[in-house]
C-alpha positions in Angstrom: 91.2 57.1 96.3 88.7 58.6 94.0 87.1 55.0 92.9 86.7 54.0 96.8 84.9 57.6 97.4 82.6 56.8 94.5 82.1 53.1 95.3 81.2 54.1 98.9 78.3 56.7 97.6 76.9 53.9 95.9 76.5 51.3 98.8 75.1 54.4 100.6 72.3 54.5 98.1 71.8 51.0 97.6 71.4 50.3 101.7 68.8 52.8 102.0 66.1 50.2 99.9 68.1 47.2 100.0 65.5 45.4 102.3 62.5 47.1 100.4 59.0 45.3 99.8 59.2 43.2 96.7 57.1 44.6 93.8 55.4 41.9 91.0 54.9 42.8 87.3 52.7 40.3 85.2 52.0 39.4 81.4 51.1 37.6 78.6 52.7 37.0 75.3 49.7 35.5 72.6 49.7 34.9 68.9 48.1 38.0 67.4 45.9 35.8 64.8 45.2 32.5 66.6 44.8 34.4 69.9 47.1 31.0 71.5 49.8 31.8 74.1 53.4 31.3 73.2 55.2 29.7 75.6 59.3 30.1 75.9 59.1 34.0 74.9 61.8 35.7 75.9 61.0 39.2 77.8 63.4 41.5 79.0 63.9 44.9 80.4 67.8 45.3 79.4 68.3 48.3 81.4 67.3 46.6 84.6 69.0 43.2 83.5 66.0 41.5 84.0 64.4 38.5 82.0 61.4 36.6 82.3 60.5 33.3 80.2 56.6 32.5 79.6 55.4 29.4 81.0 52.9 26.9 79.3 50.4 29.7 79.5 52.3 32.4 77.6 52.4 33.9 81.4 55.5 35.8 82.8 56.4 37.3 86.1 59.0 39.6 87.3 59.8 40.0 90.7 61.9 43.0 92.5 61.0 45.8 89.4 60.9 49.6 90.6 57.8 51.0 91.6 58.3 54.4 89.1 60.8 54.9 86.1 60.2 54.3 82.2 62.2 51.7 80.5 62.2 50.1 77.1 60.7 46.4 77.5 61.8 43.5 74.6 59.5 40.5 73.5 60.7 37.9 71.2 60.0 35.2 70.1 61.0 32.7 67.1 59.5 33.2 63.8 58.1 36.8 64.9 58.4 40.2 64.6 60.1 41.4 68.1 58.1 44.2 69.8 60.3 47.0 71.6 58.5 49.8 73.7 58.7 52.0 76.6 56.8 50.8 80.1 55.9 53.4 82.6 56.3 51.1 85.7 53.9 53.1 87.6 51.3 53.2 85.6 51.6 49.3 84.9 51.3 46.3 86.8 50.2 44.0 83.6 51.5 43.6 80.3 50.2 41.9 77.5 51.4 41.3 73.6 50.8 40.3 70.5 53.3 39.0 68.6 53.1 39.1 64.6 54.4 35.8 62.7 57.7 37.3 60.4 60.6 35.2 59.0 62.8 38.6 59.7 62.8 40.3 62.9 63.8 43.7 62.4 63.5 45.0 65.5 65.6 44.6 68.2 66.8 47.0 71.1 70.7 47.7 71.4 72.5 49.5 74.5 75.5 50.7 72.3 75.6 54.3 70.9 73.4 55.9 73.0 73.2 56.7 76.9 70.2 54.3 77.5 69.1 51.2 75.7 66.9 51.7 72.8 65.0 50.0 69.7 68.1 50.1 67.2 65.6 51.8 64.4 65.4 54.8 66.7 69.0 55.0 67.6 70.4 56.9 65.0 74.1 55.5 65.2 75.0 52.3 62.8 74.8 49.3 65.4 74.8 46.2 64.4 74.0 43.1 66.9 75.6 39.5 66.4 73.6 36.9 69.0 74.6 34.2 70.8 73.0 31.9 67.7 74.9 33.4 65.3 78.5 33.3 67.2 78.2 29.4 67.8 77.0 28.5 64.2 80.4 30.8 63.1 83.4 28.8 64.2 86.0 30.5 65.0 89.4 30.8 66.7 88.8 34.2 68.4 85.7 36.7 69.1 87.0 39.2 66.7 87.2 36.4 64.0 83.6 35.5 64.5 82.3 39.1 64.0 84.6 40.4 61.4 81.6 39.2 58.7 79.9 42.5 59.4 80.0 44.7 56.7 82.6 47.2 57.6 84.1 45.5 60.1 87.4 43.4 59.0 90.8 41.9 61.2 94.5 42.3 61.4 95.4 38.8 62.1 99.0 37.2 63.3 98.2 33.7 62.4 94.6 31.8 64.0 95.0 33.1 67.5 95.5 36.9 67.0 92.9 38.9 65.5 92.7 43.1 66.0 89.4 44.6 64.7 89.7 46.9 61.9 86.0 49.1 61.6 85.6 51.4 58.5 89.5 51.2 58.1 90.0 52.1 61.5 91.8 50.1 64.6 94.1 49.4 67.1 93.6 52.8 69.7 90.7 53.8 67.0 88.5 50.8 67.9 86.8 50.5 71.9 86.3 47.6 73.0 83.7 46.9 75.9 84.1 44.1 78.5 81.6 44.4 81.7 81.1 47.5 81.0 84.5 48.5 81.1 87.2 50.0 78.1 89.1 46.6 77.6 92.5 47.9 78.6 95.7 45.9 77.4 98.8 46.8 75.2 96.4 47.5 72.2 98.8 49.7 70.0 100.7 47.0 68.9 99.5 45.6 65.6 100.5 41.9 67.1 98.6 42.4 70.0 94.7 40.7 70.4 91.8 41.4 72.6 92.0 39.5 76.1 88.5 38.2 76.2 86.7 34.6 76.9 84.7 34.7 73.1 82.6 31.5 75.2 80.9 34.3 77.1 79.6 36.6 74.7 76.0 36.1 74.8 75.5 39.1 72.5 78.2 41.5 70.5 77.2 45.1 69.3 79.4 46.5 66.9 78.9 50.3 66.3 80.3 51.4 63.1 81.6 55.6 63.3 83.1 57.5 65.3 81.4 57.8 69.3 84.3 59.6 70.9 80.8 61.7 72.5 79.8 58.5 74.8 82.8 56.9 75.1 85.6 59.2 74.7 89.2 58.7 73.2 89.8 55.8 71.4 86.6 55.5 70.0 87.4 57.4 66.8 86.6 54.2 64.3 84.0 52.8 66.5 82.8 50.5 69.3 82.8 46.9 69.9 80.8 45.9 73.2 80.6 42.2 74.3 78.1 41.3 76.7 77.3 38.6 78.9 74.2 36.3 79.4 71.6 38.3 81.0 70.7 36.3 84.8 68.4 33.8 84.7 64.6 34.6 85.5 63.9 34.6 89.2 64.2 31.1 91.2 65.6 29.5 88.1 69.6 27.9 87.5 70.6 27.5 84.2 73.8 26.8 82.1 75.5 25.8 79.1 78.2 23.5 78.0 79.6 24.2 74.5 82.5 22.5 72.8 84.0 22.5 69.2 87.2 21.1 67.5 88.5 22.5 63.9 90.4 19.9 61.9 93.0 22.4 60.3 94.6 23.1 63.6 93.6 20.7 66.1 91.9 23.6 67.9 89.5 22.1 70.7 87.6 24.6 72.5 85.6 23.9 75.6 83.3 25.9 78.1 81.2 25.3 80.7 78.6 28.2 82.7 76.5 28.0 85.4 74.4 31.1 86.8 71.4 31.4 89.0 68.9 33.4 90.7 67.2 33.1 94.3 64.5 36.6 94.6 67.3 38.6 93.3 70.5 37.3 94.4 72.7 36.4 91.3 75.5 34.4 90.9 77.6 32.9 87.2 80.9 31.0 86.9 82.4 30.0 83.6 85.7 28.4 82.7 86.4 28.2 79.5 89.6 26.6 77.4 91.1 26.4 74.0 94.3 25.0 72.6 95.7 24.7 68.9 98.7 23.4 67.0 100.2 25.1 63.9 97.4 25.7 60.9 97.4 24.2 58.0 98.1 26.5 54.6 98.2 25.3 51.2 101.9 23.7 50.9 102.2 23.2 54.3 101.9 23.7 57.8 103.2 27.0 59.0 105.4 26.9 62.0 105.1 27.8 65.3 101.0 29.4 65.0 99.2 26.9 67.8 98.2 28.7 70.8 96.8 27.7 74.4 93.8 29.9 76.3 92.6 29.3 79.5 89.7 31.6 81.1 87.8 31.6 84.4 85.3 34.3 85.2 82.5 35.0 88.2 80.1 37.0 88.7 77.9 38.3 92.1 75.4 40.6 92.2 71.4 42.0 93.4 68.8 42.6 91.1 66.1 44.8 93.6 63.7 47.7 93.3 66.4 49.9 93.6 68.0 48.6 90.7 70.8 46.1 90.3 74.6 46.1 91.4 76.9 43.3 89.9 80.8 42.4 90.8 82.3 40.8 87.8 85.7 38.7 88.0 87.7 37.2 85.7 91.5 35.8 84.7 92.8 35.5 81.3 95.8 33.6 79.8 96.7 32.9 76.3 100.3 31.4 75.3 100.5 32.3 71.2 103.4 31.3 69.3 104.9 34.1 66.8 106.6 32.0 63.7 110.5 32.9 63.4 111.7 29.7 61.6 113.6 29.6 58.7 112.8 27.5 55.3 114.8 25.7 53.1 114.8 25.7 49.3 111.6 23.3 49.2 110.0 25.6 51.5 110.4 23.6 54.9 110.7 24.7 57.9 114.1 24.4 59.8 115.2 25.1 63.4 118.1 27.4 64.1 120.6 24.1 63.8 119.1 23.3 60.1 117.1 20.3 61.0 113.8 19.9 59.3 110.7 20.3 61.7 108.6 17.4 61.3 105.1 16.7 61.2 105.0 15.6 64.9 106.9 18.8 65.8 104.7 21.4 63.7 101.8 19.6 65.9 103.3 20.2 68.9 100.5 22.3 71.5 103.1 24.2 73.0 104.5 26.7 71.4 107.9 26.7 70.6 110.1 29.9 71.3 109.1 32.9 70.7 105.8 32.9 72.1 103.8 35.7 74.3 102.3 34.9 77.4 99.3 37.4 78.3 97.8 37.4 81.6 94.5 40.1 81.8 92.9 40.2 85.4 89.7 42.2 85.6 87.8 43.7 88.9 84.5 45.4 87.9 81.3 46.8 89.6 78.2 47.5 87.2 75.4 49.0 88.7 72.0 51.1 87.7 70.5 52.7 90.9 66.9 54.1 90.5 66.7 57.6 92.5 63.3 58.5 92.5 62.3 59.3 88.3 66.0 59.4 87.6 68.9 56.6 87.8 72.7 56.5 87.9 74.4 53.9 85.9 78.3 53.3 87.0 80.9 50.9 85.7 84.1 50.8 88.0 86.6 48.6 87.1 90.5 47.5 87.7 92.1 45.9 85.2 95.9 44.2 85.6 97.7 43.3 82.0 100.5 41.3 82.1 103.0 40.7 78.7 105.3 38.9 78.6 107.2 38.2 75.0 109.8 35.0 75.2 112.9 35.1 72.7 115.6 33.3 73.7 114.3 31.0 76.5 111.1 30.0 78.6 112.0 31.5 81.7 113.4 34.8 81.5 110.9 37.5 79.1 112.8 39.5 76.3 109.9 42.5 76.9 107.5 42.2 79.8 105.0 45.1 79.9 102.7 45.2 83.2 99.7 47.5 82.8 97.6 48.4 85.8 94.4 50.5 84.8 91.4 52.1 87.3 88.8 53.5 85.7 85.4 54.7 86.4 82.0 55.6 84.2 79.2 57.4 85.4 75.7 58.2 83.3 73.0 60.5 85.2 69.7 59.8 83.5 67.2 62.7 84.5 63.4 62.0 84.0 61.7 63.1 81.0 61.1 66.5 80.5 58.6 67.9 77.5 60.1 64.8 75.4 63.7 65.3 76.1 65.7 62.5 78.5 68.8 64.2 79.0 72.2 62.6 80.7 74.9 63.9 82.0 78.0 61.9 82.5 81.7 61.4 83.3 84.4 59.0 83.0 88.2 58.5 83.6 91.1 56.4 84.3 94.6 56.2 86.1 97.5 54.2 84.4 100.6 52.9 84.8 102.7 50.5 82.9 106.5 49.5 83.9 108.7 47.4 82.0 109.7 43.8 83.8 112.2 43.1 81.6 115.8 43.9 80.4 114.9 44.8 76.9 112.7 48.1 76.5 110.7 49.1 73.6 108.7 51.9 75.5 109.8 53.5 78.5 107.8 53.1 82.0 104.8 55.6 82.2 101.7 56.9 84.1 98.5 58.6 82.7 95.4 60.0 84.1 92.4 61.2 81.7 89.1 62.7 82.3 85.8 63.5 80.6 82.6 65.0 81.1 79.3 65.4 78.4 75.9 66.3 77.9 73.8 64.4 76.1 70.0 64.8 75.5 67.3 62.7 73.1 64.1 63.7 72.1 61.5 61.4 70.9 58.2 62.0 68.8 56.1 59.8 67.4 58.1 58.1 64.4 61.1 61.0 65.0 64.2 61.0 67.4 66.7 63.3 67.4 69.8 63.5 70.0 72.8 65.8 70.4 75.5 66.3 72.8 79.1 67.6 74.1 82.0 66.3 75.7 85.1 67.5 77.3 88.2 65.9 77.8 91.6 66.3 79.0 94.3 63.7 79.0 97.8 63.6 80.7 100.8 61.2 79.8 104.1 61.2 81.3 106.9 58.9 80.3 109.5 58.1 82.7 113.8 58.5 82.0 115.4 54.3 81.5 118.3 53.3 80.8 119.0 49.8 78.8 122.1 47.6 79.2 123.9 50.9 81.3 123.0 53.4 78.4 120.6 56.0 78.8 117.4 55.0 76.0 114.4 57.4 77.3 114.2 60.6 78.6 111.4 62.3 81.1 108.6 63.8 79.2 105.4 65.1 79.9 102.3 65.7 77.6 99.2 66.9 78.2 95.9 67.1 75.4 92.5 68.2 75.6 89.6 68.1 73.5 86.1 69.7 72.7 84.0 67.4 70.9 80.2 67.3 69.8 77.6 65.3 67.7 74.1 65.2 66.9 72.0 62.5 65.6 68.8 61.9 63.9 65.9 59.1 62.9 62.5 59.2 61.3 60.2 55.8 60.8 58.5 56.5 57.6 56.3 54.0 58.2 56.5 50.4 59.2 58.7 49.9 56.3 61.2 52.3 55.6 63.5 54.3 58.4 66.2 56.9 57.9 69.1 57.9 60.0 72.2 60.4 60.0 74.7 61.7 62.3 77.2 64.6 62.3 79.9 65.4 64.4 83.0 65.6 65.7 85.6 62.8 67.5 89.3 63.1 68.7 92.1 60.4 70.3 94.6 61.3 71.8 98.2 59.6 70.8 99.2 56.6 72.9 102.4 55.6 74.4 104.2 53.7 71.4 103.2 56.6 69.3 104.5 59.0 71.4 107.8 57.3 72.6 108.4 53.5 71.2 112.6 52.9 70.3 113.0 49.2 69.5 112.0 45.8 67.9 110.0 43.2 69.7 109.0 39.8 67.9 106.3 39.4 65.7 106.5 43.1 64.5 109.9 42.5 62.1 110.8 46.2 62.2 112.5 49.0 64.4 109.4 51.5 65.9 110.4 54.9 66.6 108.2 57.6 68.4 107.4 61.1 68.0 106.8 63.0 71.6 105.6 66.0 69.5 102.8 64.3 68.1 99.2 66.1 68.2 95.7 64.6 69.0 94.1 63.3 65.9 90.6 65.4 65.1 88.0 63.9 63.5 84.8 65.1 61.1 82.4 62.7 60.4 79.1 62.5 59.2 76.7 59.4 57.9 73.6 58.0 56.8 71.2 55.0 57.0 68.4 53.9 54.9 66.7 50.8 55.7 63.7 48.9 54.5 62.3 46.0 56.3 58.6 43.9 55.8 58.6 40.0 56.8 60.2 38.9 53.7 63.3 41.4 53.0 65.8 43.5 54.9 67.6 45.8 52.9 70.2 48.7 54.2 72.3 51.6 52.7 74.7 53.2 54.8 77.0 56.2 53.5 80.0 57.7 55.5 82.6 60.3 55.2 85.1 60.9 57.9 88.3 63.5 57.6 90.5 63.1 60.0 93.0 65.6 60.7 96.8 64.4 62.2 96.1 61.6 61.2 98.9 59.2 62.7 100.7 56.8 61.3 104.2 54.9 60.9 106.0 54.3 58.1 109.1 53.8 56.4 111.3 56.4 54.2 114.3 56.0 52.2 114.6 52.8 53.3 116.0 53.3 56.7 117.2 50.3 58.2 119.2 49.6 61.6 121.0 46.8 63.4 119.7 45.6 66.4 120.1 42.3 68.4 122.3 41.4 65.6 119.9 41.8 62.7 118.9 44.5 60.4 115.5 45.8 60.6 113.6 48.4 58.4 112.6 51.6 60.9 109.3 53.1 60.8 108.5 56.3 62.0 105.5 57.4 63.4 104.3 60.8 61.5 101.0 62.8 61.2 99.1 63.6 57.8 95.5 64.7 57.6 93.6 62.0 55.9 89.7 61.3 54.3 87.7 57.8 54.8 84.8 57.2 53.5 82.6 54.5 51.9 79.7 52.3 52.0 77.6 49.6 53.4 75.0 47.5 52.0 73.1 44.6 53.2 70.0 42.6 51.3 68.6 39.7 53.3 65.4 38.0 51.3 63.4 35.3 52.5 60.6 34.6 49.9 59.3 31.3 51.7 60.2 30.0 55.1 62.3 27.5 53.4 64.9 29.9 51.6 67.0 32.7 53.3 69.3 34.7 51.1 71.7 37.0 53.1 74.0 39.5 50.8 76.3 42.3 52.0 79.2 44.5 50.5 81.4 46.9 52.5 84.1 49.3 50.7 86.5 51.8 52.5 88.3 54.3 50.0 90.9 55.9 52.4 93.6 58.8 51.5 96.5 60.7 52.7 95.3 64.2 51.9 98.8 65.7 52.1 100.9 63.0 49.3 97.6 62.2 47.5 98.2 58.3 48.0 96.3 55.9 49.7 96.3 55.5 53.4 98.2 52.4 54.8 96.9 48.5 55.8 93.0 49.3 54.4 90.8 46.6 54.1 89.9 45.6 50.3 86.3 45.7 49.2 84.2 42.7 50.5 80.9 41.2 48.6 79.7 38.1 50.9 76.6 36.1 49.5 74.7 33.4 51.8 72.4 30.9 50.5 70.6 29.3 53.8 68.0 26.3 53.8 66.0 26.1 57.1 63.8 23.1 56.5 61.1 22.1 58.8 62.1 18.4 60.0 59.4 15.9 61.4 60.9 14.2 64.5 63.3 15.4 66.9 65.2 17.8 65.4 64.0 20.9 65.3 66.0 24.7 63.5 67.7 22.9 61.0 69.7 24.7 58.5 71.9 24.0 55.3 74.3 27.0 54.0 76.7 27.6 51.2 78.5 31.2 51.3 81.0 32.9 48.9 83.4 35.5 50.5 84.4 37.3 47.5 87.5 39.6 48.1 88.8 42.2 45.8 92.2 43.0 44.8 93.9 46.1 47.1 95.6 48.1 44.7 95.6 51.3 47.1 98.5 51.3 49.2 101.5 53.4 50.4 104.7 53.6 49.4 106.2 50.8 51.8 102.8 48.4 51.4 102.8 45.5 48.9 99.4 45.1 47.1 97.4 42.1 47.2 95.5 39.7 44.7 91.7 39.5 45.1 90.0 36.0 45.8 87.4 34.0 46.3 86.2 31.7 49.4 83.6 28.7 49.3 82.1 28.4 52.7 79.5 25.4 53.8 77.6 24.6 57.1 74.9 22.6 58.5 73.0 22.4 61.5 70.1 21.3 63.9 68.6 20.5 67.2 67.9 17.7 69.3 65.7 17.5 72.2 67.0 15.6 75.0 64.4 15.3 77.5 63.3 18.5 77.6 67.0 20.1 76.8 67.8 21.4 73.7 71.5 20.2 71.7 72.5 22.4 68.9 75.2 20.5 66.6 76.4 22.3 63.6 79.6 21.4 60.8 81.1 24.1 58.8 83.6 23.9 56.2 85.8 27.1 56.0 87.7 27.7 52.8 86.2 24.3 51.2 88.2 24.0 47.8 91.8 24.9 50.2 92.2 28.2 48.2 95.8 29.9 48.6 95.7 33.4 49.3 96.9 35.9 51.0 94.4 38.4 53.1 95.4 42.3 52.9 95.4 42.8 56.2 97.6 39.3 57.5 100.6 39.8 59.4 102.0 37.2 57.4 101.9 38.7 54.2 104.5 38.3 52.1 106.9 41.6 51.7 106.1 41.0 48.1 104.0 38.7 46.2 106.2 36.3 44.4 103.8 32.9 44.1 107.0 31.1 43.2 108.9 32.2 46.4 106.6 30.3 49.3 109.4 31.8 51.8 108.6 35.4 50.9 105.2 34.8 53.3 102.5 32.5 55.0 99.5 31.7 53.2 96.0 32.3 55.0 94.3 29.2 56.7 93.3 26.5 53.9 90.7 24.4 54.5 88.7 23.8 58.1 86.5 21.4 59.0 84.6 22.4 62.2 82.2 20.8 64.6 80.4 22.0 67.5 78.4 21.2 70.1 75.9 23.3 72.5 73.8 22.4 75.2 71.9 24.6 77.2 70.1 23.1 80.4 67.8 24.6 83.1 68.2 22.4 86.5 65.4 24.0 88.0 
């Protein structure tokens, strides 16, 4: 009912200006030195979801622009410094830009970590952006795998098909994922539960590293991953793209097609994607039942008018993922339950064997940004239905079946700038029900509701910005009594949590080269349903988990800072962070406790709380001495300690040093934007572990890639070839759920190696129909 009232109010506001007169803004983009026009430059108003492309004269036109308001504009052109600046639309009807050449594009607009879009150098939070080109040139099995090369970001993997993001050592419900502007709601409490998102629909991914509860509420204790879909095309344009890739290691085929259009502010978009893979190959042989398939359909309808925009997004996602549970003989070969060897043909079967997961996710989201005089109201309303089935004994009756329904809203009211201050008022909340639809129970049916509101203000001087804010949240979660096989398993419970948090940030641009940013504040996370009440085991976890209804919310006190240097040849950054978390929740096995369940003996893991401290660093150095050569280097390290026991926190990623040499030659003829690269991924050993963990050895992976763009008439065709793990290194990643219980290389049955050599080929064809 609350969502309906909000939606009706938004529609009334829209109706006032729906047929208002069109307003034009024109401009030109030129080379600052030669004064020559730059055709094909991209000019965008991110907060208005508007884009224009310069013509052969370097000129562009925006229609349906609001007649008043101050918005950030971004001007980009390959090989030039990006320009970002604020534009007062009531004073500007013509905009002209002169771009300086540069091999490193330091400035960019980000929308994550602030209540409105901002220049990343003026954004106090640590936000890294991965664009479409980088996503295309990094072939991967899923989106999280593609972004895990960002310093401070890693992943918990279950084979090639399941990845969960880890930011600065924190994961699961401590990292918020935004899709279509709404918090993605699946069963994210499970280590083997991936993110239900079409990686091909991501036009850009922004990763906020660090606590962000002020703007995003509970669960943003570790950071935010904001997945952004493509901007609508320029007015009067129809454009699309075709993507296709193939990976030889596991036969992964990925294909996607998208078409979108804009007719006087009426915009539409449709996309279909499909991926399929069989079991991946590791040193020593294929790992049985690690194949998967994925189907995704999505569409968007919307209006971009003088009053702002309103977009309706629809999506359907389905994923079938195999879970390895086959025995190995003394030679390391996989056998079925009858003792028959699995042949190479069996291992390359593209249909998962039992056990496997069948995940379906449906979403409806309405995003709008409505101009109300000099003020703005931005909103996201969403409904999501996540269905997770786990099949163990047959393919028709799931052993586990969770049906999660979530309705959510997020409102931000931006007030016109006063004395240099930009105030924002915000409110967000959700209503959630989750029910079991199979006989086996791991968590009870439950209902939950949460609400939060915040105040935020930002003040900008010429080279200095300062922001601060406060937030109050409350959450109630109610578990329902249930029986399993006629025996009472769960009893009714009701927990309520509340929290007051605050944060402040500061940035300083000393000159065109040096900048500084810092943050300090508090954040929190409420316990999830599994931590409160789980009681059981399901396929893929290999352990029996027991929850604790007496858990308290986690409370974080954090600070971080970063120093950056940029010129046309070098980009260097140093980031430091320190995060104290009271009542840190984790599960552990004590006294080698075990339990007999499902005719098997499982170790028992109970959820407990201790105080924790996580601190670390992220270092980056990109060097572009000449147009041909690009050297990219990064290092990240997280130190995590249990302040009660003095030991390390469990499941913390190892330190990583990455080095890449990239050659970007200018090739005459039809080939453009060519590159050749070789990179080293140096992962250090991880000996800082909790009692029930095993240490991991260090390793180095060598990767190589090349790519180029050919022009087919006026349409560019992007081609790339990459080789990951070039020398077929046998290794266990510390966060792999296939890591053995003890490292014993003479006994391969103790675990499954990560993926071996993988050669991938990709094609990307963007096109314009008119």
